[in-house]
N, C-alpha and C positions, 0 to 999 in steps of 0.2 A: 716147305715155306710157300711154294707156289700154290699148292692145294689149299693152304690156310688163306692165302689172300684171295683165291678164287671163291672160296666159301663166303669170305667176308663180303664180296661184291654181290653174291647171290642173296646173302642175308639183308644187305642194304636195300637191294631191289624189292625183296619181299616186304621189308618194313615200309618202303615207300608206297607199295600197292595197298598194304593194310590201312594206311592213313586214309585212303579214299573211301573205305568202307566202315571207318570207325564210327562216324556219326550215325550211320544207318544203324549199327549195332546198339549204340547207346539209346537210341529212340525206341527200339523194338525190345529192349531187355524186359521192360515191364509190360509190353503190349504185344501179345502173340498174335493178334489178328489185325489186319488193315482196315481202314475205314471203308474200304470198298468202292470209293469214288474214283472214277478214271475219266479221262477225256482223250479219245483216240487211243493211243498206246502208251501215253505218259501217265504214270501212276501217281496219284495224290494219296498220301497215307498220313494218318493222325500221328501227333507226337506230344510229348510232355516235356516242357523245360525244367521239370523237377529231375535233371539229369544227374548221374553219378559225379560229373565234373563239378557240380554245385554243392555236393554233399557238405554240410557243416558251414557253408557260406551265408546262409539265411537263417540266423538265429532269431528266436522269438523276441519281439520287442517288449519293453517293460510295460506294465498296465499304465494306461493313462486315464484321466478323468472323463467319465462318460459325458458326451455332448448333450446339450439340451435337446428337447424334442423337435424344436424347429431347425436345428442344425444336423440332426442325425443323418438325414438322407444325403445332404451335400457332403458331409464329412465321410461318410462310408464310400460314397462315389469316389472322392478324391483319394482316399487311402487305396481303394482297389486299383485305380488307375496308375498311382505312383508305385505300388507293389508289383503290378504287372509289368510296367515299363522297366523297373529295376531288375526284376528276375530275368526278363528277356535280354536285357543288355549284358547281364553277368554271363548268361548262357553263351551267347555269341562270342563275347570277349574270351571265355575259357575255351571254347571250341577252336578259335583261331590259334590261341596260345599252344594248345595241344597239338594241333596240326603242325604248327611251325617247329615245335620242339622235336617231334618225330622226324620231321623232314630234315632238320638240321643234324640229327644223329646219322640218318642215312647218307647225307651229303659228306659228312666228315669221313665216314668209312670209303665211300667212292673216291674221294679226293686223295685219300691215303693210298688206295690201291693204284690210281692213275699215276701217282707220283713215285711209286716204288720202282727203284732202278732195277731190281732183280726179277720184276714181273715181266712176262712175255708180251709182246706187242698186242696180241688178240685181247688179253685181259685189260690192258691199258685202254684199248679201243672201246671195249664194252663198258668199262667204267665212265669214260668220257662221253659216250653216247647216252648213258643213263643220267649223267649230270645234265646234259642238254635237254633231255626229256623232262626231267624234274623242273628245270628252269622255265620251260615252255608251259608245263602244266600249272605252275605257280602264277605265271602271268594270265592264263586263261581263267583260272579261279578267281583271281581279283577282278578281272574284267566282267565276269558274270555277276559278281557281287555288286559292282559299281553300277552296272546297267540295270539291275533289279531294283536297287535302292533309288536309282534315278527315276523309275516309274512311279515312285511314291510309296513303296513298301518300307515298313519300319527298319528291317534289317535282313540280312541274308548271309549264309555261308555256304560255300560249294565245296564238294570233294569230287574230284575227277579220278577214276580208275582207268584200268586198260580198256574195259568194255562197257563202262557205265558211269553215270553222273548222278550224284545225290545232292540236291539243293534244299536247304532248309529256310524257310521264309517266314518271317513275322509280319503280320497285317494289323498291327495294333490291337490285337485281341479279336479282330474280325476274321470270320472264316474265309477260306479262299474259294472264289467261285470258278465255274468252268472257264470263264473269260480270263481269270487270273492265271489259271493253270496253262491255257493256251498262250497267253502272253509270255510267261516265264519259260515255257518249253521253246518257243520261237528264239528267245535270246540265247538258250543253251545250245540249241542246234546250230544257230548261226555261228556260234563262237567255237564249237567243238567239232561240228560236222557229224555228230552222232545222230542216230535215229531216235524218234520219240519213244520207242520201245526200251531204249537204253537208259532213259532219264526217269529218275524218281524224285518227285517234289514232295517234300515233308513240311506239313503245316505246323509251325511252332505255336502251341497253345500253353496256357498256364492253367495249373490246378487252382 
């Protein structure tokens, strides 16, 4: 029984760590090479919000009457802007939901191990320490996201791992400049204490 409980704790911790790299995996599933743009040691890589999380969520719209020649340019721009905004919003909402669900599963296992009367004290201490770490990471991720969006970016989601941070940022369809990367990197380093080389900034773009 003790061995099973200890394995459960280890599995929960592994799941918790995997959450931190999930978004990086999803962005690179269909993109085998980076954009190649770096600032200092913080990497900026390209991404697509046509993510597996959103598969099936953006069905084709029914055909609509063609606009007149005078309205076609304006209508096209409005549709593009609306589609981009909706796609980006759906992506970030789905990413946060998946992150929370994975973390809740890990937390449930850790709490069960910590509260097991038959578990030894060492295992209980390890489980409680992991719970505290998870809580701290959750707060830091939320703080990074709030600070980044406070700088005027459309949306942001952060994943903190043991030795790295991945941050996905939407800039309303505009590319991230070197100044943007420096600004976001400073927020992450101040909040986590990690070096720039441990930070990966992923630019959210729409196809």
